[in-house]
Structure formats: structure tokens, C-alpha cells
MMTF fields as JSON, N, C-alpha, C and O atoms, coordinates in Angstrom:
{
  "mmtfVersion": "1.0.0",
  "mmtfProducer": "UNKNOWN",
  "numBonds": 319,
  "numAtoms": 320,
  "numGroups": 80,
  "numChains": 1,
  "numModels": 1,
  "chainsPerModel": [1],
  "groupsPerChain": [80],
  "chainIdList": ["A"],
  "bondAtomList": [4, 2, 8, 6, 12, 10, 16, 14, 20, 18, 24, 22, 28, 26, 32, 30, 36, 34, 40, 38, 44, 42, 48, 46, 52, 50, 56, 54, 60, 58, 64, 62, 68, 66, 72, 70, 76, 74, 80, 78, 84, 82, 88, 86, 92, 90, 96, 94, 100, 98, 104, 102, 108, 106, 112, 110, 116, 114, 120, 118, 124, 122, 128, 126, 132, 130, 136, 134, 140, 138, 144, 142, 148, 146, 152, 150, 156, 154, 160, 158, 164, 162, 168, 166, 172, 170, 176, 174, 180, 178, 184, 182, 188, 186, 192, 190, 196, 194, 200, 198, 204, 202, 208, 206, 212, 210, 216, 214, 220, 218, 224, 222, 228, 226, 232, 230, 236, 234, 240, 238, 244, 242, 248, 246, 252, 250, 256, 254, 260, 258, 264, 262, 268, 266, 272, 270, 276, 274, 280, 278, 284, 282, 288, 286, 292, 290, 296, 294, 300, 298, 304, 302, 308, 306, 312, 310, 316, 314],
  "bondOrderList": [1, 1, 1, 1, 1, 1, 1, 1, 1, 1, 1, 1, 1, 1, 1, 1, 1, 1, 1, 1, 1, 1, 1, 1, 1, 1, 1, 1, 1, 1, 1, 1, 1, 1, 1, 1, 1, 1, 1, 1, 1, 1, 1, 1, 1, 1, 1, 1, 1, 1, 1, 1, 1, 1, 1, 1, 1, 1, 1, 1, 1, 1, 1, 1, 1, 1, 1, 1, 1, 1, 1, 1, 1, 1, 1, 1, 1, 1, 1],
  "groupList": [{"groupName": "MET", "atomNameList": ["N", "CA", "C", "O"], "elementList": ["N", "C", "C", "O"], "formalChargeList": [0, 0, 0, 0], "bondAtomList": [1, 0, 2, 1, 3, 2], "bondOrderList": [1, 1, 2], "singleLetterCode": "M", "chemCompType": "L-PEPTIDE LINKING"}, {"groupName": "SER", "atomNameList": ["N", "CA", "C", "O"], "elementList": ["N", "C", "C", "O"], "formalChargeList": [0, 0, 0, 0], "bondAtomList": [1, 0, 2, 1, 3, 2], "bondOrderList": [1, 1, 2], "singleLetterCode": "S", "chemCompType": "L-PEPTIDE LINKING"}, {"groupName": "ALA", "atomNameList": ["N", "CA", "C", "O"], "elementList": ["N", "C", "C", "O"], "formalChargeList": [0, 0, 0, 0], "bondAtomList": [1, 0, 2, 1, 3, 2], "bondOrderList": [1, 1, 2], "singleLetterCode": "A", "chemCompType": "L-PEPTIDE LINKING"}, {"groupName": "LYS", "atomNameList": ["N", "CA", "C", "O"], "elementList": ["N", "C", "C", "O"], "formalChargeList": [0, 0, 0, 0], "bondAtomList": [1, 0, 2, 1, 3, 2], "bondOrderList": [1, 1, 2], "singleLetterCode": "K", "chemCompType": "L-PEPTIDE LINKING"}, {"groupName": "TYR", "atomNameList": ["N", "CA", "C", "O"], "elementList": ["N", "C", "C", "O"], "formalChargeList": [0, 0, 0, 0], "bondAtomList": [1, 0, 2, 1, 3, 2], "bondOrderList": [1, 1, 2], "singleLetterCode": "Y", "chemCompType": "L-PEPTIDE LINKING"}, {"groupName": "GLY", "atomNameList": ["N", "CA", "C", "O"], "elementList": ["N", "C", "C", "O"], "formalChargeList": [0, 0, 0, 0], "bondAtomList": [1, 0, 2, 1, 3, 2], "bondOrderList": [1, 1, 2], "singleLetterCode": "G", "chemCompType": "PEPTIDE LINKING"}, {"groupName": "HIS", "atomNameList": ["N", "CA", "C", "O"], "elementList": ["N", "C", "C", "O"], "formalChargeList": [0, 0, 0, 0], "bondAtomList": [1, 0, 2, 1, 3, 2], "bondOrderList": [1, 1, 2], "singleLetterCode": "H", "chemCompType": "L-PEPTIDE LINKING"}, {"groupName": "ILE", "atomNameList": ["N", "CA", "C", "O"], "elementList": ["N", "C", "C", "O"], "formalChargeList": [0, 0, 0, 0], "bondAtomList": [1, 0, 2, 1, 3, 2], "bondOrderList": [1, 1, 2], "singleLetterCode": "I", "chemCompType": "L-PEPTIDE LINKING"}, {"groupName": "ARG", "atomNameList": ["N", "CA", "C", "O"], "elementList": ["N", "C", "C", "O"], "formalChargeList": [0, 0, 0, 0], "bondAtomList": [1, 0, 2, 1, 3, 2], "bondOrderList": [1, 1, 2], "singleLetterCode": "R", "chemCompType": "L-PEPTIDE LINKING"}, {"groupName": "LEU", "atomNameList": ["N", "CA", "C", "O"], "elementList": ["N", "C", "C", "O"], "formalChargeList": [0, 0, 0, 0], "bondAtomList": [1, 0, 2, 1, 3, 2], "bondOrderList": [1, 1, 2], "singleLetterCode": "L", "chemCompType": "L-PEPTIDE LINKING"}, {"groupName": "GLU", "atomNameList": ["N", "CA", "C", "O"], "elementList": ["N", "C", "C", "O"], "formalChargeList": [0, 0, 0, 0], "bondAtomList": [1, 0, 2, 1, 3, 2], "bondOrderList": [1, 1, 2], "singleLetterCode": "E", "chemCompType": "L-PEPTIDE LINKING"}, {"groupName": "PRO", "atomNameList": ["N", "CA", "C", "O"], "elementList": ["N", "C", "C", "O"], "formalChargeList": [0, 0, 0, 0], "bondAtomList": [1, 0, 2, 1, 3, 2], "bondOrderList": [1, 1, 2], "singleLetterCode": "P", "chemCompType": "L-PEPTIDE LINKING"}, {"groupName": "THR", "atomNameList": ["N", "CA", "C", "O"], "elementList": ["N", "C", "C", "O"], "formalChargeList": [0, 0, 0, 0], "bondAtomList": [1, 0, 2, 1, 3, 2], "bondOrderList": [1, 1, 2], "singleLetterCode": "T", "chemCompType": "L-PEPTIDE LINKING"}, {"groupName": "VAL", "atomNameList": ["N", "CA", "C", "O"], "elementList": ["N", "C", "C", "O"], "formalChargeList": [0, 0, 0, 0], "bondAtomList": [1, 0, 2, 1, 3, 2], "bondOrderList": [1, 1, 2], "singleLetterCode": "V", "chemCompType": "L-PEPTIDE LINKING"}, {"groupName": "ASP", "atomNameList": ["N", "CA", "C", "O"], "elementList": ["N", "C", "C", "O"], "formalChargeList": [0, 0, 0, 0], "bondAtomList": [1, 0, 2, 1, 3, 2], "bondOrderList": [1, 1, 2], "singleLetterCode": "D", "chemCompType": "L-PEPTIDE LINKING"}, {"groupName": "PHE", "atomNameList": ["N", "CA", "C", "O"], "elementList": ["N", "C", "C", "O"], "formalChargeList": [0, 0, 0, 0], "bondAtomList": [1, 0, 2, 1, 3, 2], "bondOrderList": [1, 1, 2], "singleLetterCode": "F", "chemCompType": "L-PEPTIDE LINKING"}, {"groupName": "ASN", "atomNameList": ["N", "CA", "C", "O"], "elementList": ["N", "C", "C", "O"], "formalChargeList": [0, 0, 0, 0], "bondAtomList": [1, 0, 2, 1, 3, 2], "bondOrderList": [1, 1, 2], "singleLetterCode": "N", "chemCompType": "L-PEPTIDE LINKING"}],
  "groupTypeList": [0, 1, 2, 3, 4, 5, 6, 7, 3, 8, 5, 9, 1, 3, 3, 10, 11, 9, 3, 5, 3, 12, 9, 10, 9, 2, 9, 10, 7, 9, 1, 13, 14, 4, 14, 14, 1, 10, 15, 5, 16, 15, 0, 3, 5, 7, 8, 3, 3, 7, 3, 16, 5, 10, 11, 9, 5, 14, 4, 10, 4, 6, 4, 15, 13, 10, 13, 12, 9, 11, 6, 9, 3, 9, 1, 5, 8, 10, 14, 10],
  "groupIdList": [1, 2, 3, 4, 5, 6, 7, 8, 9, 10, 11, 12, 13, 14, 15, 16, 17, 18, 19, 20, 21, 22, 23, 24, 25, 26, 27, 28, 29, 30, 31, 32, 33, 34, 35, 36, 37, 38, 39, 40, 41, 42, 43, 44, 45, 46, 47, 48, 49, 50, 51, 52, 53, 54, 55, 56, 57, 58, 59, 60, 61, 62, 63, 64, 65, 66, 67, 68, 69, 70, 71, 72, 73, 74, 75, 76, 77, 78, 79, 80],
  "secStructList": [7, 2, 2, 2, 2, 2, 2, 2, 2, 2, 2, 2, 2, 6, 6, 7, 7, 7, 7, 2, 2, 2, 2, 2, 2, 2, 2, 2, 2, 6, 7, 1, 7, 7, 7, 1, 1, 2, 2, 2, 2, 2, 2, 2, 2, 2, 2, 2, 2, 2, 2, 2, 6, 7, 7, 7, 7, 2, 2, 2, 2, 0, 0, 0, 0, 0, 0, 0, 2, 2, 2, 2, 2, 2, 6, 6, 4, 4, 4, 7],
  "xCoordList": [-10.813, -9.84, -9.248, -8.106, -9.945, -9.389, -8.158, -7.221, -7.964, -6.602, -5.488, -4.322, -5.933, -5.096, -4.471, -3.257, -5.301, -5.12, -4.237, -3.474, -4.556, -3.602, -2.226, -1.314, -1.992, -0.551, 0.051, 1.16, -0.706, -0.055, 0.353, 1.508, -0.62, -0.224, 0.855, 1.599, 1.005, 1.997, 3.324, 4.25, 3.448, 4.797, 5.139, 6.328, 4.201, 4.659, 4.912, 5.721, 4.375, 4.654, 5.966, 6.443, 6.559, 7.654, 8.856, 10.039, 8.337, 9.186, 9.953, 11.094, 9.167, 9.69, 9.113, 8.039, 9.91, 9.285, 8.415, 8.686, 7.057, 6.049, 6.375, 6.931, 6.052, 6.309, 5.067, 4.094, 5.156, 4.303, 2.776, 2.591, 1.686, 0.459, 0.203, -0.689, 0.844, 0.612, 0.958, 0.152, 2.197, 2.606, 2.003, 2.006, 1.306, 0.365, -1.118, -1.807, -1.458, -2.681, -2.372, -3.09, -1.366, -1.089, -0.869, -1.348, -0.139, 0.004, -1.334, -1.588, -2.258, -3.612, -4.473, -5.275, -4.192, -5.053, -4.612, -5.373, -3.165, -2.679, -2.65, -1.8, -3.307, -3.057, -3.978, -3.951, -4.811, -5.469, -4.562, -3.403, -5.191, -4.389, -4.591, -5.644, -3.758, -3.71, -3.087, -2.081, -3.737, -3.312, -1.867, -1.257, -1.502, -0.167, -0.453, 0.3, -1.48, -1.845, -0.781, -0.063, -0.814, 0.015, -0.319, 0.556, -1.665, -2.162, -1.704, -1.165, -1.998, -1.689, -0.213, 0.137, 0.651, 2.067, 2.331, 3.228, 1.738, 1.857, 1.686, 2.529, 0.439, -0.111, 1.1, 1.632, 1.398, 2.332, 3.755, 4.524, 4.095, 5.307, 5.226, 6.179, 3.917, 3.665, 3.82, 4.384, 3.204, 3.2, 4.578, 4.983, 5.284, 6.717, 7.585, 8.374, 7.324, 8.087, 7.794, 8.691, 6.461, 5.978, 6.575, 6.992, 6.601, 6.858, 8.529, 9.007, 9.319, 10.591, 11.142, 12.325, 10.143, 10.469, 11.085, 11.669, 10.972, 11.439, 10.352, 9.15, 10.761, 9.866, 9.274, 9.903, 7.858, 7.132, 7.48, 7.927, 7.283, 7.568, 6.27, 5.375, 6.257, 5.125, 3.672, 2.624, 3.877, 2.464, 1.904, 0.705, 3.123, 2.689, 1.974, 0.86, 2.627, 2.092, 0.776, -0.205, 0.628, -0.551, -1.763, -2.798, -1.434, -2.453, -2.894, -4.072, -1.806, -2.091, -2.778, -3.956, -1.985, -2.383, -3.793, -4.776, -3.63, -4.668, -5.717, -6.669, -5.765, -6.93, -7.478, -8.665, -6.629, -7.009, -7.476, -8.497, -6.836, -7.272, -8.531, -9.421, -8.586, -10.024, -11.239, -12.397, -10.77, -11.826, -12.428, -13.631, -11.424, -11.804, -12.622, -13.506, -12.376, -12.94, -14.407, -15.316, -14.764, -15.81, -16.731, -17.945, -16.158, -16.758, -17.331, -18.026, -16.965, -17.447, -16.523, -16.887, -15.319, -14.237, -13.811, -13.286, -14.016, -13.563, -14.175, -13.588, -15.43, -16.23, -15.646, -15.945, -14.66, -14.291, -13.47, -13.007],
  "yCoordList": [11.919, 10.895, 10.072, 9.638, 9.804, 9.002, 9.476, 8.678, 10.758, 11.251, 11.164, 10.959, 11.349, 11.117, 9.823, 9.726, 8.743, 7.291, 6.812, 5.847, 7.778, 7.521, 7.884, 7.21, 9.075, 9.518, 8.369, 7.943, 7.82, 6.79, 5.694, 5.268, 5.199, 4.055, 4.412, 3.489, 5.486, 5.754, 5.719, 5.243, 6.235, 6.515, 5.092, 4.771, 4.218, 3.052, 2.006, 1.089, 2.135, 1.405, 1.755, 0.875, 2.804, 3.219, 2.956, 3.122, 2.483, 2.083, 3.376, 3.312, 4.671, 5.833, 5.993, 5.448, 6.882, 7.088, 7.979, 8.943, 7.827, 8.887, 10.148, 10.021, 11.254, 12.581, 13.476, 13.393, 14.217, 15.275, 14.621, 13.584, 15.509, 14.858, 13.485, 12.826, 13.042, 11.747, 10.8, 9.938, 11.001, 10.124, 10.143, 9.129, 11.32, 11.357, 10.849, 10.594, 10.759, 9.899, 8.379, 7.639, 8.002, 6.538, 6.158, 5.104, 6.999, 6.466, 6.562, 5.819, 7.602, 7.612, 6.495, 6.07, 5.962, 4.816, 3.522, 2.604, 3.601, 2.389, 2.811, 2.223, 3.613, 4.133, 3.278, 3.521, 2.262, 1.415, 0.843, 0.547, 0.642, -0.089, -1.518, -2.055, -2.133, -3.627, -4.297, -3.852, -5.501, -6.38, -7.075, -6.71, -7.963, -8.581, -10.023, -10.987, -10.045, -11.269, -11.276, -10.313, -12.215, -12.271, -11.251, -10.742, -10.988, -10.1, -8.623, -7.818, -8.378, -7.184, -6.803, -5.684, -7.851, -7.539, -7.296, -6.498, -7.815, -7.611, -6.251, -5.609, -5.702, -4.342, -3.328, -2.429, -3.682, -2.758, -2.784, -1.851, -3.765, -3.886, -2.999, -2.345, -3.01, -2.192, -0.449, 0.416, -0.224, 1.071, 1.579, 2.696, 0.637, 1.071, 1.363, 2.304, 0.4, 0.518, 1.876, 2.586, 2.184, 3.467, 4.615, 5.632, 4.402, 5.614, 5.853, 6.987, 4.688, 4.777, 5.068, 5.305, 5.022, 5.217, 3.96, 4.045, 2.961, 1.592, 0.993, 1.161, 0.384, 0.038, -1.383, -2.125, -1.536, -2.715, -3.933, -3.897, -5.106, -6.265, -6.449, -5.604, -7.542, -7.69, -7.925, -7.454, -8.854, -8.961, -7.917, -7.65, -7.166, -5.856, -4.885, -4.431, -4.585, -3.634, -4.175, -3.441, -5.442, -5.993, -5.705, -5.101, -6.253, -5.973, -4.579, -4.341, -3.511, -2.067, -1.508, -1.163, -1.372, -0.862, -1.407, -0.718, -2.812, -3.294, -3.877, -4.28, -4.028, -4.447, -3.43, -3.121, -2.831, -1.759, -0.477, 0.057, 0.014, 1.477, 1.196, 2.043, 0.197, 0.131, -0.159, 0.154, -0.888, -1.158, 0.121, 0.291, 0.99, 2.195, 3.051, 3.77, 3.022, 3.848, 3.209, 4.038, 1.899, 1.216, 1.454, 1.482, 1.648, 1.7, 3.199, 3.389, 4.049, 5.323, 6.294, 7.442, 5.799, 6.574, 7.697, 8.735, 7.508, 8.379, 9.908, 10.939, 9.822, 11.071, 12.094, 13.281, 11.57, 12.332, 13.608, 14.465],
  "zCoordList": [-18.013, -17.373, -18.487, -18.335, -19.64, -20.719, -20.979, -21.023, -21.181, -21.731, -20.732, -21.069, -19.326, -18.415, -18.275, -18.095, -18.354, -18.305, -19.535, -19.583, -20.55, -21.844, -21.617, -22.095, -20.803, -20.515, -19.814, -20.135, -18.794, -17.841, -18.852, -18.841, -19.777, -20.501, -21.597, -21.931, -22.118, -22.859, -22.381, -23.037, -21.195, -20.542, -20.027, -20.008, -19.608, -19.088, -20.418, -20.276, -21.384, -22.4, -23.094, -23.811, -22.997, -23.363, -22.37, -22.668, -21.034, -19.945, -19.447, -18.989, -19.585, -19.127, -17.763, -17.504, -16.64, -15.394, -15.591, -16.307, -14.931, -14.913, -14.043, -12.952, -14.501, -13.702, -13.547, -14.297, -12.665, -12.389, -12.068, -11.43, -12.685, -12.528, -13.01, -12.475, -13.888, -14.529, -13.245, -12.895, -12.555, -11.528, -10.479, -9.781, -10.063, -9.106, -9.081, -8.093, -10.496, -10.76, -10.602, -9.929, -11.199, -11.102, -9.641, -9.224, -8.807, -7.392, -6.629, -5.68, -7.129, -6.522, -6.681, -5.85, -8.053, -8.354, -7.561, -7.254, -7.26, -6.509, -5.102, -4.434, -4.529, -3.128, -2.179, -0.973, -2.689, -1.898, -0.937, -1.23, 0.485, 1.529, 1.182, 1.524, 0.587, 0.337, 1.431, 1.982, 1.807, 2.955, 2.477, 1.472, 3.227, 3.001, 2.233, 2.379, 1.508, 0.735, -0.64, -0.909, -1.237, -2.431, -3.559, -4.258, -3.687, -4.495, -4.022, -4.781, -2.646, -2.1, -2.316, -2.693, -2.04, -2.359, -3.724, -3.997, -4.568, -6.07, -6.376, -7.003, -5.884, -6.156, -5.564, -6.216, -4.2, -3.7, -4.277, -4.044, -4.975, -5.883, -7.059, -7.482, -7.618, -8.965, -8.402, -9.071, -7.093, -6.792, -6.492, -6.811, -5.832, -5.523, -6.833, -6.919, -7.874, -9.12, -9.821, -10.276, -9.874, -10.565, -9.798, -10.353, -8.439, -7.497, -7.713, -7.678, -7.932, -8.184, -9.597, -9.839, -10.499, -11.943, -12.589, -13.669, -12.022, -12.525, -13.627, -13.423, -14.643, -15.621, -14.901, -14.147, -15.369, -14.996, -15.692, -16.838, -14.999, -15.78, -16.8, -16.827, -17.572, -18.512, -17.965, -18.407, -16.788, -16.259, -15.428, -15.362, -14.606, -13.853, -14.868, -14.605, -16.012, -16.908, -17.358, -17.238, -17.893, -18.337, -17.249, -17.528, -15.959, -15.076, -14.715, -14.448, -14.704, -14.351, -15.456, -15.361, -16.706, -17.827, -18.495, -18.771, -18.679, -19.76, -19.025, -19.692, -17.687, -16.684, -15.906, -16.008, -15.059, -14.044, -14.65, -14.215, -15.565, -16.059, -17.12, -17.184, -17.813, -18.578, -17.676, -17.951, -16.406, -15.492, -14.776, -14.581, -14.415, -13.887, -14.853, -14.387, -16.226, -17.181, -17.156, -17.115, -17.173, -17.296, -16.208, -16.41, -14.929, -13.847, -13.386, -12.388, -14.166, -14.147, -13.362, -13.108, -12.987, -12.154, -13.235, -12.831, -14.465, -15.58, -15.396, -15.725, -14.822, -14.56, -13.745, -13.867, -12.757, -11.511, -12.125, -11.372]
}
């Protein structure tokens, strides 16, 4: 999974739209059914941008790439 997360990180850092299995993985990670809280709407916004091939803002990128992906690796999700 580290390599797959790396593909997500590289694509988003270059502000390129994700495609194929990389896009599918990113959307799967963001597929949690978030509520209508401020945080939920923030995460839905990230998912929508990635799905539409739009670049993420600085904080969106930070939260998804530099917080969420490493957290998934540390939590053992990487073994799937």
C-alpha cells in the first residue's frame, strides 16, 4: 500500500488529476459517510475535488496527503 499511497501523493503534489486505480483508491479512502459538520463538509469537498480532477488547496492537500495517508499506514491499513 505504501507504493499506492505514493502514487496518490505524487499525483496530487503535481496538481495532476488522479486516474485509474490511483483515483479509485483515493476515493475509497474518502468514501466514509461524513455528516454535515464543518469537518464532514471539508472531507466531502476533498473527495469532490479529487473525483473531478481539480487541484487541492494547500490545507486540503496537507490534511489528506500529509495527515490521512500516513495515519492509514501507521494504523495497519497498509496490510490490506
